[in-house]
N, C-alpha and C positions, 0 to 999 in steps of 0.2 A: 728471645732468650737472653738471660742475664749475661752469660759469657760472651755472647755475640756483641752486647752493648759496648764492651771494651774495645772492640775492633771497628766500631762505626766511624766513618770519616767525619771530620769537623763540618764539612759542607752540608751534611744531613741534619745538623743540630744547630748551627750558628744562626744568628739574626742578620739578615741582609738589609735591614732598615736602619740607617745611621745618617748623621749629619756631618758635613764637611765645611770648615771655615778657614779663612786665611789667618795667618798668625798676627797680622797687623790690625785685624778688627778688634773692636772694644768688647769688654766683658758684658755690657748691658745687652748687646745683641744676642750673645750666647745664652744669657739667662732667659731672655725672652723665648728663644727656641726651646730650651730645656723645659720651662714651665708650661708653655702652651701646648707643646707636642708630647709631653710626658716622656722625654728621652733621658737617658742616664749618662751619656757622654757625647762629646763633640770631637771629631777627628780634626786636628789642626794641620794645615798644609802650608808649605812654602813653595809657591809655584806648583810643580807637579810632585813634589816630594813630601811624604809624611814626616812631620817633625815633632809631633806631640799629641797628647790627649788632655782634655779638660773634663773633669767630673764635678759633681756637687761637692765633693770633699775638697777639691782645689778652690772652689768659690768661697767655701766657709772661711778660708784663710784670710780673705780680704773683706769680710763682712764689716759694714759700717763705712766703707770707703765709697767714693763716687764711681760706680761701675763704668760710667761713660769715659772715665779717664784711665781705666785699667785695661791694658792690652792683653790679649790671650797669650802673647809671647812671654809675658811677665809671670803668669801663674801656671802655665801648662806643665804637665809631667813629661819629661823628655826621655825617661827610661821606657822605651817602647819595645815590647817583645811580640813578635809575630810568628805565625806558623803557616805552613802550606795547607791548602784546603783539603788535601787528602790525608793529612795527619790524623791518627786515631785519637778519640777523645780520652782514652786512658793516659796516653802520653801527655796530652794537654793538661789534664788534671795534675799530673806529676810536676809539670813546669810551673803551674800556678802555685802549688804548695811550696816548691823549692824557692820561688822568687817572691812569695807572699803578696801576690797580686790577685785581682778578681776578674780580669778580662784579658783576652788575647786578640790581636788583630789577625784576621785570616786573609792570606794573600793567594792570588792565583796568577802565575806568570809575572810576579812583582807588583800586581795591582790589587788594592784592597777590595775584597768582595763581601766582607762581613765581619761581625764581631762575635766572639764566643765568650759568654759570661759564665760565672760559676753556677748561677741558677739554672742555666741550660743543662750543664752536666748533672746537677742534682736532680732535675726533673727527669732527665733521660735515664739516670741510674735507678731512680725510684720506680719508673715504669718497668725497667729491666728486672728489678726485684719482684714486682708483681707477676711478670711473665714467668720468672724463674719458679715462683711458688706453684703456679699452674702447671708448668712443665714437670717439676719434681713430683707433683701429685699424679700427673698422667703416667710418668715413668714407674712410680711405685705401684699404681693400680694395674699396670700391665706386666709387672713381674709375676712369673708363674707361681712363686711361693707366697705364703702368707708372710707379710712384713710388719714388724712392730718396732717402733722407736720410742724409748722413754727418756726423759731428762734426768738430771742428777738427783732429783727428788723422787723419782719413780713414777712421774706422771706421764700419761700416754700422749705423745706428740704426733706420731704417724700410725695409722691403722688402715692398711690398704684393703682393696676389694676382696682379695683372696683370704685375708684374715677374717673379713666379714662372713664369707661363705663357710670357712672352716669352723668358726665358733658361734655364728649366729648373732653376734653383736655388731651394730652399725657403728661407723666412725663417729656419728653425732652423739651416740650414747656414751662412748668411751673417751673421746678426745678431752684432755685436760684432767681426767680422773686418775686416781691412783691405781696402778696395775694390780697391786696386792689385794685390793678390795674384790676384784673379779677372779684373779688367778693367784691365790696365795702361794702356790708352788712354782710360779713362773721362773724359768731359767734366767730371764733378764735380771731379776732381783738378786740372784746368786752371783751373776757376773758383775753386777754393780757393787756388791760387797767385796768380792775377791779381786776385781779389776783384771781378771784373766779370762780370755775368750775360750769358747768350746766349739767343737766342730763335729757335725754328723753324730749327735748323741741322741739315743732313744729317750723320749721324754713324754710324760703324761701330765700335762699342766692341770687337767681337770678330769674327773671321772668320766670314762667313756671316750676320751680323746687320746689317740696314740700318734705321735709325730716323730720325725727326725728333725732335730733343731741344730742350728749353728748360731752363735751369738758372740758379739765382739763389743768391748767397751770403747766408747768414743773419748779418747784422751788427747788433749792438745796442750803442749807446753807443761806436761805433768799434771794437768787438771782434768778431772772427770766431768764430762759434759752430758753423758748419758750412755745408753746401750742400744744397739741395733741387733735385731734377731730375724732370721728367716726360718720358716717351718714348712715341712712337706708332709702331707697326709700319707701314711704308710700304705694305705689301700691303693693310692695312685702309683706308688713305687712298684707295687705288685703288678698293676696293670702294665706298667712300662716293662717289667721283667718278662711278662707274658709276650708282649710285642717283640721284645728282643729275642726270645726263644723262637718265635715264628720266623723272624728275620734270619736267624741262624739256620733254621731248617730250610728256608728258601735258598740260602747261600750254599748249603750242602747239596741241594738238588742241582743248582747251577754248576757247582764244581763237578758233580757226577756227569752232568751233560757235557761239560767241556772236556773232561777226561775221556768220555765216550767218543767225542769228535776226534780227539787227539790220537786215540788208539786205532780206531777204524771209522773214519768220518761217515762213510756211506752206510754203516750199519743202522743208523737211525731212519734211513729211508726204507720203510717196510713194504715188501712186495716181491713176489717171485714170478709174476707174469712176464711173458716175453717182452711186452711193450715197455714195462718199467725197467727191466734188466738191461734192455738195449740202451736206454737213456743213462743208466748208471755207468755202463761200460764206456760210453762216449765221454761222460764227465770225468771218469778216472783217467782216460787217455789224454785229455786236454789240460787236466789240473796242473801238472808240473810246468806247463808253458806259461807265457805271459800274455796270451792272446785275449782279446776282449770277447766276452760271451754274452749272448742275448738269450734269455730263458723266456719262452712264451708258453701260453696255455691259459685255460679258464681260471677264474678266481678260485683260490682254495686248492689248487693242484699240488702245492708244495714247492713253489719257485724259490722262496727264501731258504728252505731246507736244502735244496740242491746247491744254491749259491754258497751257503755255509760249508757244506761238505767239500765243494771244489776248493774253497779257500784253505780249509784245514788239511786238505790233501796236497796243496801246492808247495808246501815247505816255506812259504813266505814268513818272515819274522815279524811283520807288522800286524795291526789289528784288522778285524773284519768290522767295517762300519756300515750298517744299513741305513738308508735314507729313503723316506717316502716322499717322492718328488711332488705328489699331488697335495702334500700338506705344507709346502714351503710358500709363504706369501711372496708376491713379486718384489715388494720393497725390501724383503729380508734375504733375497736370494744370494747376493754377493757376500753379505756378512756371515751367513750360515755356511756357505760352501767354501769361502776363501778366508774367513776370519777377519778380525779387525785389530788395530793397534790401540794402545792406551789413549783415551780421550778422542777417539775418531769421530764420535757424534754424541749428541745429547742423549743421555740415558744408557750409554755404553758402559760395560763393565770396566771398573777403574783400572784393572790390570790387563785389559784387552782380552781377546778370545781366539782360540784356534778353530779354524773351520773344518768341515768334513774332510776335505782333501788332505789337510795337514795331519789330522787324526789318523787317516788311513795310509800315511806314508810308509812305504815298504810293506804294505799289506793290500787289502782289497776294499774298494768302495762299491757297495751294492746299491744301485740306483733302481729302486722298486717303483712301479707305476710310471716309468719314464715316458710313456705315451701321453701322460697328463701334463707334461712340462710345456709351458707356453713357448711360442716361437722365439720371443726375445731372450728367454733364458737359454734356449737351445744353442743360440749363437755363442753366448758366453761360455757355456759348457764345452762346446766344440773347440774353442780357442785354447782352453786349458788342456784338453786331451791332445791337441796337436803340439802345443809348445812345451808341455810337461813342466810347467812352472806357474806359480800364482803370485799375485801381489795383494796383500791384505788391504782392506778398506782403511784409508788413512796412512798407509805405509808407502815407502819409496822404493824399497828393495824387492826384487823378485826372489822367490824361494823355489829352488828346483825340487821336483817330486818324482818318486817312482811308485806309481799307484796302479794296481790292476783294476780294471773296470768290468763288473758284471752287472748287466741290466736285466730288467724283467718287465713284462707287460702282458695284459690280457687283451690288448687291442691289436688290430691288423695294421702294423706300421707301414707296410708297403702301400696299402690303400690310403693311409694318411699322407704318404709321400705324394701319391697321385693327386690327392685333394689339396696339397700344399699346406697341410697343417702340421707336417713333420719334415724337418730338413733332410734332404737326401744325403748330403755329405755326412751328417751326424749318424744317419741310419747305417751307412756302410762302415763308419768308424767303430760303432758299438757292436756290429753284427759280423764279426769275423767268423764265429761259430755260433749257429743257432741250435738250441735244444728245445724242442717242442714237447711239453709234457702232456700225456694223454689224460682225458677226464676219467674219473673213477668209474663211470658206467661202462667204459671200454676195457676195464681191468677188474671185472667182478670177482675173479679168483683171489684178489688181494684184500677184499672187504673183510673176510673173517679174520685173517691175521692182524689187520689194522684195528678191528674191534677189540681183539684180545690184547693188543699192545696198549691202546688207549685206556681200556678198563683197568689193567694192572697198574699203569702209570698214575691214573687218577686215584685209585684206592691207596696206593703207596704214599702219595703226597698228602692225602687227607686222613690217613690212619684208619681206613675203613676195611672191613673184611671183604675178600674177593667173592662176589656173588656168582651164581651160575646163571646161564641164559637159556630160556626155553627154546626149543628148536623152531617153533613157529615164529618167534621173534627174529631169529637169525634169518629165516627164509624171507621175511619182509625186508630186513636190512639189505640182503643180497639183491633182491629184486627192485629196490628203490632206485630212482634215477639219479639222485644225489647231484642236484643242480649246483649246490655249494661245494661239491667235491669233498676232499679230505677234511677241510675245515668244518663243513657241515656235519660230517660223520662223527668227528671228535666231539662236537657240541651235543649231538644226540646221545652218544655213549655216556658223556658226563651227566646229561639230564637223567638217563635211566639209572645210573649208579647212585645219584643223589636221591632219587624218588623211591628207590628200592629199600625196604626196611625188613624184609623177611628172608634175605639170603638168596632169593631167586628173582631174576628179572623176567617178568611176563608181559603180556600184551598191554595191560593197564599202565605200565611204566613207559610206554612209547609216547612221544609227543603226538598230540592229536592230528597235526597236519600230516604226519607220516602215514597214519591210518587212512586219512582222506585220500592221499595220493594212491594208496593201494586199491582203493575202491573206485578210482576215477574211470576205469574201463566200463563200469556199469552205468555211468551216466549217459552213455550213448547206445542204449539197448534198442532193439527193433520193436517198434510199436505194433499193436495189433489193430491195424486199420485206424478208424476214428473212434473205436470203442474205448472210452477213457477208463472205465472200470476194469476191463480186461487188461489194458496196457499197464495200469498201476499195479494190478495183482501180479502180473508177470514180472514187473520190476521188483516188487517186494519179495517174491519167491526167489528170484535170482540173487538178490543181495543177502538174503538169509542163508542161502546155500554157500555163498562166498564167505560169510562170517563163520559158519560152521567148519568150512574147509580150512580157513586160517587158524581157527582155534582147535583143530583136530577133534571136533565133535564136542568140545567142552562148552556146555550151554551157558555156564556162568560167564566165561570169557567172551562168548559170542554176543551175549546181551550187553557186555561192556562195549564191544566194538560197535554194536548197533545203537548204543546209547538209549536203551529201553530197559524197563524192569524185567527180571527173569520170568515173572508170571505172565507178562505180556508176550514174551517170546514163546512160552509154552502154549498159550492160546493160539498163536499164529501157526505154530507147528501142527497143532491139532486141526486147525482150519485147512491146512494143505496136506493133511495125511502124512505128516513126517514125525509124529510123536512116538514112534516105536523105538 
């Protein structure tokens, strides 16, 4: 980069190939060295001290004389200027210009290590200019807007990639050409005439093109050098506006959720069954205290929902900070949990970073999937929970903390303690109160209210009319095992809502795997001895009866469940005498 060239140290540019001679030696020896080795100067020494420089310019002063009788001491230049090897080349260039010299001696700890000549600087700066041109082109090509730069004559100097996309002309076609030839109404031409910039102006430079443009004159010391303009396609602005509206809607949803938590945190936990109400009552009882809570249960039972409700009901002033312990890489554990200071390690954020504990100070840290935390990390976590203070990576001071810990897992931690894969002391530290959430199959009376809640929530967020659900669909949902619990139920409800387009959710809108589960009992039917034909017929008859039962006798829906044409179903019903 060109700007970096100014700060490059001399030692990266200098020549370390130079001659040294004693001041008492004669000029003929020096000339021999310079001519045969193509050198430009000789450093003249007096014992260990530098006392001068001899160049070809110095030799020209005694041309015609016998060089063997002329000492270096007689013709050498004594005005020696040296610089440290770490001096930047920009300052060296200034020294050369100020003293009207073409070279500088480069010293390191008082010893000469090289020579910096003016051509070294010229070569390096020229290289820097070439790099700068490439860098500037790269910068302009990666600017999101279309960029055009014209010179004082109106010729195109820069035409970036987005300008090519917007107008269909390549840089090769336009560079060096008059802008007016292609865009007679271009705003750049008007700004060039008036020398006054414009900002965020609607403009149509050519028929069919509609843009928002900003353009500024390039004026240096009162002289106009050109105009630079940036343009944005209005259609893209409209897309951004739509994205902004979506973001606002999401924000409103989040605000409503937070207000809901703040007003009555446990209202979001849907269910009136005795099992779930018992867990809600325990949670409400312990919420105002500062005890550590361990929430256990199968995946998808709502552990994070309970943790949030406990936090919002606790009266704590700090944040609720959820952390998925299984997703934290070992090498990032300390920096993520404890944070780090500025410049703590390569690649660190320049301003440092707050860790999970610091973010949750005076609030709640929710450690989800704590059973997946490796043993080495468990020890570090235990120390912080005991000491109630952290030290950031790269920091020296300890930061006191007041953080409530709520943990969650779907694993048997006691069994893991026995197997020595989970620390016993950490287990008792996080498990002052355990809340074991029941699976959805043990609270079937809550399934219908949950379906109703998820359906209304999904339709509201997606601006869809609220559909009705056929009774046979509800029956299947209630009887399903729900191995994924509430999370699986929510996904199924959203699937049905998005697939429904006639205002009624029927069997055809259920995910196929749910239907297969409902038919699973018929895969283990009693065979009729070793008579294959009779056994298959018995199975076929039973499964047709089940399909008709689920569909309440609706043959169209039954054929959908069986994945056969309706005509095929009618022929089979006739075969078994069920076509009445």
